[in-house]
N, C-alpha and C positions, 0 to 999 in steps of 0.2 A: 566795216568788215566785209568782207566778199559772200557773193551770195554761193557760187558755184562753190565755197571752202566748206562753209556753215550749214549747205542743204547736206553734202557729205557727211556732214560729221553726224547730221542727224539718222541720215540712212544705213553709217555702218553702225551707230552702237545698236539699234533698232535688232539689224542681221544679224551680229556678233552674237546677240538674245536669244536668237530666235532660233533655241532649240525643241527638239521634238515633244511632243508631249501640249504644246502652246496652243492653245483654240488660234486657227487662223483669220476668223474672224475680229476679236481682240486685239491679239498683234496688228493687223490693217489697221484696225483703228489710235492703238497706238503709234505708230508709223503717222497716220494721218493726223490726228492733234498733234504731238510735237514738230513737224513742220509746219505746222499751221501756225505755231509758237513762234518760230523762227520767221516765217515772212514778214509777222504782223512788227510794225510799229510800236504797239501796245496792246496788252495780253490784256482784252474781254475778262467780265468777269463769267462770261458762259464757257469761257474755255477752261479756266480755270475750275467752274462745277462739273465739265463734261471730263477731265480727268482725273478731280473727285472720283466721280459716280464707276469708271474704270476701274482706276485702283482697287476700291473695295469692291468690286465684283470678280479683278480677280484673285483678291486675297483672299474673297470669303468661294471661291473654285477653286483655291488653291494652283492658280494657274501660276510657277515661278517665273517659267521665261516670257509672259507678258508682263510683271512685275519687274523683273530686269530690265526688260527693254527701255520699258518708260521709267525706271532710276536711271538709267546711264546714260537715257536721252535728256533728262534734265538737268543729270550733273555737265552735260555738254554744255545745255544752253544755258549754264548759268555761268560760267568758264568763259564763255566767248561774248554773253551778252552782256554781265556786271561785274565781273572779277577783274577786268583790266577798265574801268571807264574810270578815270580818275576822282570825277565830280558824277553824282546819281541826282536830278530831282529828287521833288520826296515822289512823285508817280513810280520812278521809278524804285525807291526803296522798298516801297509799299511791294511793288512786284516782286522784286527779289527775294521779299520774306517771304512774299504766298508758293513764289515757287521754291525756297528754302524748309517751308514745311509741305510741301508735296513728297520734296525731298526725302525727308523724316518721313513723310508716314509710308512708304514704300518701300523701305529702310528695312521699318520693323518689321512690315507686313514681311517682306520676306525674310526676319529671323524665327518667325512662327512658320514657315512654313514645314512639311513635313520634312523634311530634306535639314531642317536649321533646327526641332526639335529635340531637345536633351531630356527627351520623359526619360529612355532608359527602360523602361516599362518590362519587368520581367514576367514571362507566361504565367505561371501559375497565379501570380499577384491578382491580390484586389482591384490596383488600378487597371490591367489590362484584363480580366476578366468583367470589369466595369465595361469597361469599352465595347470589348466583343459583344456582350448581353444587348448593348443597346442599339447597337448595329446590326442585330441581329432581328428585334422585336422593338423600333424604336417607338417612346414616349410612357418607359416604365416607372413607375416612380420605386422614390426611397424603399418604401415598406418590401417592396417585391425583388428591387436586387439588391436585398439583404440578405434575404430567404432562398433565391439564389448563390447565393455565394458565401453565405453561412457563418454572417457577422448582424452587426445592429445598425441603424439608424448612425448612430454617430460618425460609425469608421464610413459609411454611404457618403455622409455629408459632405466627411473628410475628406476622400476620395473624391468626390465630386465637383469641390473647386478647387483641385487641383489639374483635371480634366480640364472645367472650364477655361482659370488662368491661360492654361494653355492654347484654348482655342481648338478642343476638339470637341467639344461636347456642347450642347444649349441646354438650357433648364430653362422652364417656361413653367408656372405657376396655375395650376385647377385643384379650385378651393383651398383646401390647407396643404393640400400633399402636391410635391414638386415633381414633375415631370422630365423626363430628359430625354435628350435626341441626338445623334450624332454629327457633325458638320461635315463638310465634304470633306474638309483638312482630318477626319480624325478619320475617314473613312481611308484618303492617301495614304496617313497612316502606318493604317491596320495591312495594306495590299503590300506597301514598303518593307514594312517588316516583317510581313510573314503571317499576323498574329490572328490574323482572320481565318478560319477552318474550313476547308474545302469541306462540302457540302456532303453529306454520309448518304452512307446506301438507303437509311430509312426516308430519308428527304423524298425519292424518286416517287415517282408515282407509279400506284399501283397497278399490278398488269389485269387489263382484262381481259371479264369474265371466260372471253373466246378463246385466247391463250392460256389461263392459270392451270398448269396442271397437265400432266402427260394424255393425250389420248390413245384408246386401239383404234387401228388402223381400221374406216371401216365404218367409223363409228361417229355419226354427225354428235360435235360437241351441244348444238344450240338442240334442246330437245322439242322448242316450241312446233307445233305442228304445220307452218308455212314452211322449216327446216326438214322433216323428214325425210327419210329415203323410202321412195316407195316400196315396197315386197317385190 
């Protein structure tokens, strides 16, 4: 396998996936790791661990371009390094299995990206309102969400499990209560679908006392002694 051809193949796979929105550092790290795998005679444990952590970080941050780059690069690596080899030794077979495992993880992480989620949340439905409420104030309990959505704990648990399975919320336990937080993937989903409402006028900071209300010409709005006009 020629070095020039294979190196170009990995670089092309990552460059083609470098769409706007990818974290430059994460994408550059993916390129570096993939090129390192290509030039290595055998793939060390540390390289597999680094790729696994990179896939995890990209998934949690909803970094679709970085995940696409990793998946494409690993698929190219599998084709050129293992697919056409007539007989693999035990170490090579283990490497091939781990590469295929990382490809699968990247594939399913991409399927759970906001663009691939088939949630179809109805803006006025419980699931959409649940997600918006948790985005506005993370750490809400089942009881708080039930009161805000006008439903009961059973419905909140059902909706929460659905959103949890989609990877758009996190659930944590505090004593006997479930507390819900939104994930980066959930925020990206709200942004892409336009479900997150724009800040209302009530969210704007109140005007300062000096500028509130009209003032008459020649009358100082600050009645403090240090600011009074001399007669």
